[in-house]
N, C-alpha and C positions, 0 to 999 in steps of 0.2 A: 488613759492613753491619750485621749483626745485633748485632755487639760495639758499634757506635756507639749503636746504640738503647738497648741496654742499659746502658750507661754513661752516656748523657743521663737516662735514665729514673731511675736511681740518685742523679744529682746533683740532679734535681728533686725526689725523695723526700728526699733528705738536706737540701735548703733548706726544703722545708716543714716537716719535724720540727724544724730549727733554730728557724725563725720560731715554730712553735707553743710551743717549749720557752721562748723569750724572752718569747713573749706571755704565757704562763702565770706566769712569773716576774714580769714586770711587774705583772699583775694582781693577784698574791698581795701583792707589796710595796705596792701603791696600795690594796689592800683595807681597809676600816674594820673589821678584827677583831683579836683579840688576837695577841701573839706565838706563844704555844702552838698556837693553831689556825692560823696560817700555817704554822708548822714542820710540822704534822701533814700539811697539805694538801700541802706540798712533798714530804714523804715519800711519801705515797700516789702523788703523780704521779711521782716518781723510780722507785718500785716499778713501776708501769705503764709507763714509758718503759723500764725495764730488761728487762721481759718482751717488749715489742715488739722492742728491738733484738736479742735472742737469737733470736726468731723470724726476722727480717730477715737475721740472720747465718746461720742454718742454711738459709733459702731460699737466700741467696747461695751458700752452699757447695754445694747440689744443683745450682744453675745452673752454677757453675764447673766440676763433674764432668762434667755434660752437656754443655758447650763442650769440654773437654778429650777426652771420649770421640768427639765429632764430629770433632775435629782428628785424632785417631788414626786413625779411620776414612779421613779423606780423604788422610792421608798414605799408608796401606796401599793404598788404590785406585790412587794415582798411581805408587807404587812397583809395583805389580803391573802396571800399563800399561806402565811402563819397561821392566820385565824381559820382558815380551811382545814389545815392539817391539825390543829388543835382540837376543832370540833369533830373531825373525824375520829380522833383518839379518845375523845370523850364518850362518843358513840359506841366505839368498840369497847371502851370499858363497861359502859352500860350494858351492852348486850352480853358480855361474858359474865358480869355479875348477875344479870337475870339467869342466864344457862345455869351457873354454879347453884343459884337458890332452887332452880326447879329439879336438880339431880339430888339436893341434899334432904 
């Protein structure tokens, strides 16, 4: 469930950033300024976008590591519970076998 929310939030963020980028490019192309000014504005925008993408990638990596850690904890918890159940079943079988031998 949490993964669904994370991936949909990422999709919304990606759509927003894509729309913002397209809007910025369209505005620059239609703006009444010189080609040099437009290129410089595009460079500044690209640098800012690159920095934001690096930040987002870093945060995504942190979230991924956290989710992987939670998954490992979950698996370990389930393994431990199964191991305990198996041992309890084995002990119950041993006791029942001993009881049956005692009756016979």
